[in-house]
C-alpha positions as CSV (number, residue, x, y, z in Angstrom):
1,M,74.5,16.9,17.0
2,L,72.5,16.3,13.8
3,K,72.3,12.6,14.6
4,K,70.8,13.3,18.0
5,L,68.3,15.7,16.5
6,S,67.3,13.1,14.0
7,Q,66.9,10.5,16.8
8,I,64.8,12.9,18.8
9,L,62.6,13.7,15.7
10,L,62.1,10.0,15.0
11,I,61.1,9.4,18.6
12,I,58.6,12.3,18.5
13,I,57.2,11.0,15.2
14,F,57.0,7.5,16.7
15,L,55.2,8.8,19.8
16,I,52.7,10.8,17.6
17,I,52.0,7.7,15.5
18,S,51.6,5.5,18.6
19,F,49.3,8.1,20.1
20,C,47.2,8.2,17.0
21,I,47.0,4.4,16.8
22,Y,46.1,4.2,20.5
23,L,43.5,7.0,20.1
24,S,41.9,5.3,17.1
25,V,41.8,1.8,18.7
26,Y,41.3,2.4,22.4
27,G,40.4,6.1,22.8
28,I,40.6,8.2,25.9
29,N,38.0,8.9,28.5
30,T,36.9,12.4,29.3
31,D,34.0,14.2,31.0
32,K,34.9,17.5,29.5
33,L,32.2,17.2,26.8
34,N,29.4,16.2,29.0
35,G,28.4,19.7,29.9
36,I,28.8,20.9,26.2
37,I,26.5,18.1,24.9
38,N,24.0,18.8,27.7
39,E,24.1,22.5,26.9
40,K,23.6,21.8,23.2
41,I,20.5,19.6,23.9
42,S,19.0,22.0,26.4
43,Q,19.2,24.8,23.9
44,R,16.4,23.0,22.1
45,D,14.2,23.0,25.2
46,S,14.8,23.6,28.9
47,D,12.7,20.6,29.8
48,L,15.0,18.4,27.6
49,D,17.8,16.7,29.5
50,I,20.3,13.9,29.0
51,K,22.1,11.5,31.4
52,L,25.5,10.7,30.0
53,N,28.1,8.2,31.1
54,K,31.8,8.7,30.5
55,I,32.6,10.0,27.0
56,K,35.3,8.3,25.1
57,I,37.2,10.1,22.3
58,F,38.4,8.2,19.3
59,L,40.5,9.3,16.3
60,D,39.0,8.7,12.8
61,I,42.2,8.3,10.8
62,G,40.3,8.5,7.5
63,S,38.9,12.0,8.1
64,F,41.5,12.9,10.8
65,K,38.7,14.1,13.1
66,L,37.8,13.1,16.6
67,E,34.7,11.1,17.5
68,A,33.3,11.6,21.0
69,K,31.1,8.6,21.9
70,T,29.3,7.4,25.0
71,K,27.2,4.3,25.6
72,N,23.8,3.8,27.2
73,P,22.7,7.4,27.7
74,I,19.1,8.3,28.6
75,I,17.2,11.3,27.2
76,F,14.5,12.8,29.4
77,Y,11.7,15.1,28.5
78,K,9.6,16.1,31.5
79,K,8.5,12.7,32.9
80,N,9.2,10.7,29.7
81,K,12.5,9.0,28.8
82,I,14.1,7.3,25.8
83,E,16.9,4.8,26.3
84,L,19.8,5.0,23.8
85,Q,22.4,2.5,22.8
86,S,25.0,5.2,22.0
87,I,25.4,8.9,21.1
88,S,28.4,10.4,19.3
89,T,29.6,13.6,17.7
90,A,32.5,14.5,15.3
91,L,35.0,17.1,16.6
92,P,37.9,19.0,15.0
93,L,41.2,17.4,16.0
94,L,42.5,20.5,17.7
95,S,39.5,20.6,20.1
96,I,41.3,18.0,22.3
97,F,43.9,20.6,23.1
98,T,41.6,23.6,23.6
99,Q,39.2,24.5,26.4
100,E,36.2,24.8,24.0
101,A,34.8,22.2,21.7
102,K,32.2,23.1,19.1
103,I,29.6,20.4,18.4
104,E,28.3,20.6,14.9
105,N,26.5,17.3,14.7
106,L,25.1,14.4,16.7
107,K,24.6,10.7,15.8
108,F,22.5,8.5,18.1
109,I,21.3,4.9,18.1
110,T,18.5,4.0,20.4
111,K,17.8,0.7,22.1
112,K,14.4,-0.9,21.5
113,N,11.8,1.3,23.1
114,K,8.1,0.9,23.4
115,V,6.2,2.7,20.6
116,K,3.8,4.1,23.3
117,D,6.8,5.6,25.2
118,L,8.1,7.3,22.1
119,I,4.6,8.7,21.4
120,E,4.4,10.1,25.0
121,F,7.9,11.5,24.5
122,G,6.8,13.2,21.3
123,R,3.6,14.5,23.0
124,G,5.9,16.1,25.6
125,F,7.3,18.3,22.8
126,Q,4.0,18.9,21.0
127,N,0.7,17.4,22.1
128,T,-1.0,17.4,18.7
129,P,-4.4,15.7,18.1
130,Q,-2.6,13.3,15.7
131,L,-0.3,12.0,18.4
132,F,-3.3,11.7,20.8
133,I,-5.2,9.6,18.3
134,L,-2.1,7.6,17.6
135,K,-1.6,6.9,21.3
136,K,-5.2,5.6,21.5
137,M,-4.7,3.3,18.4
138,V,-1.4,1.7,19.4
139,K,-1.8,-1.3,21.6
140,S,1.8,-2.5,21.6
141,G,5.1,-2.6,19.6
142,D,8.8,-1.8,19.7
143,I,10.8,0.8,17.8
144,S,14.6,1.4,17.3
145,I,16.1,4.5,15.7
146,E,19.4,5.6,14.2
147,A,19.7,9.4,13.5
148,K,22.2,11.8,12.1
149,I,21.6,15.5,12.9
150,N,23.6,18.6,12.0
151,F,23.3,21.9,13.8
152,S,23.5,25.5,12.6
153,E,25.5,28.2,14.3
154,D,22.6,29.1,16.6
155,G,22.0,25.5,17.6
156,S,18.9,24.8,15.5
157,I,18.7,21.5,13.6
158,L,19.5,21.8,9.9
159,K,17.2,20.3,7.3
160,D,19.7,17.7,6.1
161,Y,18.9,15.3,9.0
162,V,18.4,11.6,8.4
163,I,16.5,9.3,10.7
164,D,16.5,5.5,10.0
165,G,14.5,3.1,12.1
166,D,12.6,-0.1,12.5
167,L,9.2,-1.0,14.0
168,E,8.2,-4.5,14.9
169,N,5.4,-6.4,16.7
170,V,3.2,-3.4,16.5
171,S,-0.6,-3.9,17.1
172,L,-3.1,-1.2,16.2
173,R,-6.8,-0.9,17.2
174,L,-8.8,0.9,14.4
175,I,-11.7,3.2,15.0
176,N,-14.1,0.4,14.2
177,K,-12.3,-1.7,16.9
178,D,-10.7,-4.1,14.4
179,I,-7.1,-5.1,15.2
180,I,-4.1,-5.0,12.8
181,D,-1.4,-7.3,14.2
182,N,2.3,-8.0,13.6
183,I,3.0,-4.7,11.9
184,K,6.6,-4.6,10.9
185,F,8.5,-2.1,8.7
186,G,11.7,0.0,8.3
187,F,11.5,3.7,7.7
188,I,13.8,6.6,6.6
189,L,12.8,10.2,7.6
190,K,14.3,13.2,5.8
191,N,13.1,16.8,5.6
192,N,9.5,16.6,4.3
193,D,10.3,13.2,2.7
194,Y,9.5,9.8,4.4
195,V,9.9,6.3,3.2
196,I,8.4,3.1,4.6
197,Y,9.9,-0.1,3.3
198,N,9.7,-3.9,3.7
199,A,6.4,-3.6,5.5
200,S,4.1,-6.5,6.6
201,S,1.1,-7.0,8.8
202,F,-2.0,-9.2,9.5
203,Y,-5.5,-7.9,9.2
204,Q,-8.6,-10.2,9.3
205,D,-6.3,-13.2,8.9
206,I,-4.9,-11.7,5.6
207,K,-1.2,-11.0,5.4
208,F,-0.4,-7.7,3.7
209,K,3.1,-6.8,2.4
210,S,4.5,-3.6,0.9
211,D,7.9,-3.0,-0.8
212,E,7.7,0.7,-0.4
213,I,5.4,3.6,0.6
214,R,6.6,7.2,0.1
215,I,5.2,10.1,2.0
216,K,5.9,13.8,1.1
217,E,4.8,16.7,3.2
218,K,3.7,19.7,1.2
219,D,1.5,22.7,2.2
220,N,0.1,21.0,5.3
221,T,-0.8,17.9,3.3
222,F,0.8,14.5,3.2
223,L,1.2,12.9,-0.3
224,F,1.2,9.1,-0.2
225,N,2.1,6.7,-3.0
226,G,3.2,3.0,-2.8
227,N,2.2,-0.6,-3.2
228,I,0.5,-3.2,-1.1
229,S,0.0,-6.9,-1.9
230,T,-1.8,-9.8,-0.3
231,L,-0.3,-13.3,-0.5
232,K,-2.2,-16.2,-2.1
233,D,-4.2,-17.8,0.6
234,D,-7.4,-19.6,1.4
235,L,-9.7,-16.9,2.8
236,S,-13.2,-16.6,4.2
237,L,-15.6,-14.7,1.9
238,K,-16.9,-12.9,5.0
239,T,-13.4,-11.5,5.5
240,I,-13.0,-10.4,1.9
241,S,-16.5,-8.7,1.9
242,K,-15.7,-6.9,5.1
243,I,-12.4,-5.5,3.9
244,F,-13.5,-4.5,0.4
245,Q,-17.1,-3.7,1.3
246,L,-18.5,-6.0,-1.3
247,D,-21.7,-8.2,-1.0
248,F,-20.8,-11.9,-1.4
249,E,-23.9,-13.3,0.3
250,S,-25.2,-14.7,-2.9
251,L,-22.1,-16.7,-3.6
252,K,-22.0,-20.4,-2.7
253,N,-18.4,-20.5,-1.5
254,D,-17.4,-20.4,2.2
255,K,-13.8,-19.7,1.2
256,I,-11.8,-18.6,-1.9
257,V,-8.2,-18.7,-2.9
258,F,-7.3,-15.0,-3.2
259,S,-4.3,-12.8,-3.9
260,S,-3.8,-9.2,-5.0
261,N,-1.3,-6.5,-6.0
262,N,-2.2,-2.9,-5.5
263,K,-0.6,0.4,-6.3
264,F,-2.0,3.6,-4.8
265,S,-1.6,7.3,-4.2
266,F,-3.7,9.8,-2.2
267,E,-3.5,13.0,-0.2
268,L,-4.1,13.2,3.5
269,S,-4.6,16.5,5.3
270,K,-3.5,17.0,8.9
271,K,-7.2,16.7,9.9
272,F,-7.2,13.1,8.4
273,K,-9.3,14.0,5.3
274,F,-8.5,12.0,2.2
275,S,-8.5,13.4,-1.4
276,N,-7.1,12.6,-4.9
277,M,-7.4,8.9,-4.3
278,K,-5.9,6.7,-7.1
279,V,-5.8,2.9,-7.0
280,N,-4.5,0.3,-9.5
281,S,-5.2,-3.2,-8.4
282,K,-4.9,-6.7,-9.8
283,F,-6.8,-9.6,-8.1
284,N,-6.5,-13.3,-8.7
285,I,-9.4,-15.4,-7.5
286,E,-9.2,-19.1,-8.3
287,R,-12.9,-20.1,-8.0
288,L,-16.3,-18.6,-7.2
289,E,-19.6,-20.4,-7.3
290,Y,-22.8,-18.4,-8.1
291,P,-26.1,-20.2,-7.7
292,T,-28.8,-18.9,-10.1
293,S,-31.8,-20.4,-11.9
294,S,-32.0,-17.6,-14.5
295,L,-29.7,-19.5,-16.9
296,K,-31.8,-22.7,-17.1
297,E,-33.7,-21.7,-20.2
298,F,-30.4,-21.0,-22.1
299,F,-28.2,-24.0,-21.2
300,P,-29.5,-27.5,-21.7
301,G,-29.1,-29.8,-18.6
302,Y,-28.3,-26.7,-16.5
303,K,-28.0,-27.6,-12.8
304,D,-27.9,-25.2,-9.9
305,G,-25.2,-22.6,-10.6
306,V,-22.2,-21.3,-12.6
307,K,-18.6,-21.5,-11.4
308,F,-16.1,-18.7,-12.2
309,E,-12.6,-20.1,-12.3
310,N,-9.1,-18.6,-12.8
311,N,-10.4,-15.1,-12.4
312,V,-8.1,-12.2,-13.1
313,V,-9.6,-8.8,-12.2
314,N,-8.1,-5.4,-12.8
315,L,-9.3,-2.3,-11.0
316,D,-8.5,1.3,-11.7
317,Y,-10.0,3.8,-9.3
318,Q,-9.7,7.6,-9.3
319,N,-11.7,10.1,-7.2
320,G,-15.0,8.1,-7.2
321,N,-14.7,6.9,-10.8
322,Y,-13.5,3.4,-11.6
323,K,-12.9,0.8,-14.3
324,I,-13.1,-3.0,-13.6
325,S,-12.0,-5.4,-16.3
326,G,-11.2,-9.1,-16.2
327,D,-11.1,-12.5,-17.7
328,S,-12.6,-15.7,-16.3
329,K,-13.4,-19.3,-17.2
330,L,-17.1,-20.1,-16.8
331,N,-17.8,-23.7,-15.7
332,I,-21.4,-24.7,-16.5
333,N,-22.2,-28.4,-16.0
334,E,-18.4,-29.0,-16.0
335,D,-18.1,-27.5,-19.6
336,I,-15.7,-24.6,-19.5
337,D,-15.9,-21.4,-21.7
338,S,-14.3,-18.0,-21.6
339,L,-15.6,-14.6,-20.5
340,S,-14.0,-11.2,-20.6
341,Y,-15.7,-8.0,-19.3
342,S,-15.3,-4.4,-18.4
343,I,-17.3,-2.2,-16.1
344,E,-16.6,1.6,-16.0
345,K,-18.1,4.2,-13.8
346,K,-17.9,7.8,-15.1
347,K,-19.7,10.3,-13.0
348,D,-23.4,9.1,-12.7
349,K,-23.2,6.4,-15.4
350,I,-21.9,2.8,-15.5
351,F,-20.7,1.5,-18.9
352,F,-20.3,-2.3,-19.3
353,K,-19.2,-4.7,-22.0
354,T,-19.1,-8.5,-21.9
355,D,-17.6,-10.9,-24.5
356,F,-18.7,-14.5,-23.9
357,E,-17.0,-17.1,-26.0
358,V,-19.3,-20.1,-25.9
359,K,-17.8,-23.3,-27.4
360,S,-17.9,-26.2,-24.9
361,N,-21.5,-25.5,-23.8
362,A,-24.7,-25.9,-25.8
363,L,-26.8,-22.8,-26.0
364,N,-30.5,-22.8,-26.4
365,L,-32.7,-19.9,-27.7
366,E,-36.1,-21.4,-27.3
367,L,-38.0,-18.4,-28.7
368,L,-36.2,-18.8,-32.0
369,N,-36.3,-22.6,-32.0
370,Y,-32.5,-22.5,-32.2
371,T,-29.8,-24.4,-30.3
372,K,-26.1,-24.0,-30.7
373,K,-24.5,-27.4,-30.3
374,K,-21.6,-28.3,-28.0
375,D,-18.1,-27.9,-29.3
376,V,-19.2,-25.3,-31.9
377,K,-17.6,-21.9,-31.4
378,S,-19.8,-18.9,-31.0
379,N,-19.6,-15.4,-29.4
380,L,-22.0,-13.3,-27.5
381,I,-21.2,-9.6,-27.0
382,V,-23.3,-7.2,-24.9
383,E,-22.6,-3.5,-24.5
384,G,-24.6,-1.0,-22.5
385,V,-25.0,1.8,-20.0
386,V,-26.7,1.9,-16.6
387,N,-28.0,5.4,-15.9
388,K,-28.4,7.3,-12.6
389,N,-32.1,6.4,-12.4
390,N,-31.2,2.7,-12.9
391,S,-32.6,2.7,-16.4
392,V,-30.5,0.6,-18.9
393,F,-29.5,1.4,-22.4
394,L,-28.1,-1.6,-24.4
395,N,-26.0,-0.3,-27.3
396,K,-25.8,-3.7,-28.9
397,I,-26.4,-7.4,-28.4
398,N,-24.5,-9.5,-31.0
399,F,-24.5,-13.3,-31.3
400,A,-22.5,-15.0,-34.0
401,E,-22.0,-18.7,-34.7
402,S,-20.7,-19.6,-38.2
403,K,-23.3,-18.0,-40.5
404,N,-26.0,-17.7,-37.8
405,L,-26.3,-14.1,-36.6
406,I,-28.4,-12.1,-34.1
407,K,-27.9,-8.4,-33.9
408,I,-29.9,-6.0,-31.7
409,K,-29.2,-2.3,-31.4
410,N,-30.2,0.4,-28.9
411,I,-32.5,-1.2,-26.4
412,N,-34.0,1.1,-23.8
413,L,-35.2,-0.4,-20.5
414,N,-36.7,1.7,-17.7
415,S,-35.7,1.5,-14.0
416,K,-38.1,-1.5,-13.6
417,K,-36.4,-3.2,-16.6
418,K,-39.5,-2.9,-18.8
419,L,-38.9,-2.4,-22.6
420,K,-39.3,1.2,-23.7
421,R,-37.6,1.2,-27.1
422,I,-35.7,-0.9,-29.7
423,D,-34.1,0.7,-32.8
424,Q,-33.1,-2.4,-34.8
425,I,-33.3,-6.2,-34.8
426,D,-31.5,-8.4,-37.4
427,I,-31.9,-12.2,-37.1
428,D,-30.5,-14.6,-39.7
429,L,-30.1,-18.2,-38.7
430,V,-30.9,-21.9,-39.4
431,N,-33.2,-23.2,-36.7
432,N,-33.5,-26.7,-35.2
433,N,-35.8,-27.8,-38.1
434,D,-33.2,-26.7,-40.7
435,Q,-35.4,-23.8,-41.6
436,I,-34.0,-20.4,-42.3
437,S,-35.3,-17.8,-39.7
438,Q,-34.9,-14.2,-40.8
439,L,-36.2,-11.1,-39.1
440,N,-35.4,-7.5,-39.8
441,I,-37.0,-4.7,-37.7
442,K,-35.8,-1.1,-37.9
443,R,-37.1,2.1,-36.2
444,K,-37.5,5.1,-38.4
445,K,-38.2,8.1,-36.3
446,S,-41.2,7.2,-34.2
447,N,-42.3,4.3,-36.5
């Protein structure tokens, strides 16, 4: 008797194991959950509906829960639809033996849908001005989404949802009618926290890339921070000037080799108003040619312009104030010297400083009958301020070459660049006739 009971028990265990294996590999078909899923979705909105095919139930041996899954469902909202690749939910194991099944979560994966269709779908829920503007901007593009959503007891969506997706081949028309093409990026959406990653696009023939852009929603404001870079490329100056709103008309180049790396943060209200803008950028420009005749009197044999080569420019911008600093090689008559500079705007004033190391070039100061010879190292430093009314205050102009020195302090120029005041001039140098030229002038009060 005991032997028969053992055999029966082994057969039951074998059947249970076989059923579990079958259930985990092949699953079983049911239409029992169709109505429950439809009811759960319609709880959100009576206009929301879903077309389900047969649902298949699998056993997840790891968690010992059931997974109900169906392929190729379609979600409808009013006249709009979104095509899905699959939709699934986890169920307690005992729900297969009961008449009621409680759905606590949903996981769905969409097919590639048109971005415009998804916007229309969203407008069906809430027709906001932002979605209306977005619809007008989007010309084309595809989107696919994978989402995990948990429900509370009353059927509302919990805040621990995760939405992961990809956009590709998106084309936008900006307000100024410019086009941004080939927009592509992945995104992750969580409660009040969004991430855009591996983004790329083309604008004005420039390819932009971004590793990551983070967006947080706080008090009806979106907080952005991230990075954008442009690849090294041969670009039209017209394109650069249009994007960065700079005037390059005086430059001789038609094209430049340009690249940049940019970090940024800003706040954007739901009415599309920007605030607290911060930008940190590094630009690399291989070569610029600037035609000017103003340098003829200083550089012997000077031709028609100066070439700026291997330019590295750093920009820090914050709420209207900025600081630009950089290093460049100056090519004058194919003789190359070094220049470093900084320009800083604080409120209504612009502070500047240049440090020009002149070695390869000869430098001529005709007024003092002095010429610095080629291959003799010298430095020229100029510091000053441009005021709101365009008057200029030069803190100092220092020139040094060996024992030859020129120092000028506190020069005031009015808005028409006419001299108003000089506080001190010190000149001590040997001129072209080997004569010592010395001059010392110092202001004392008004004298």
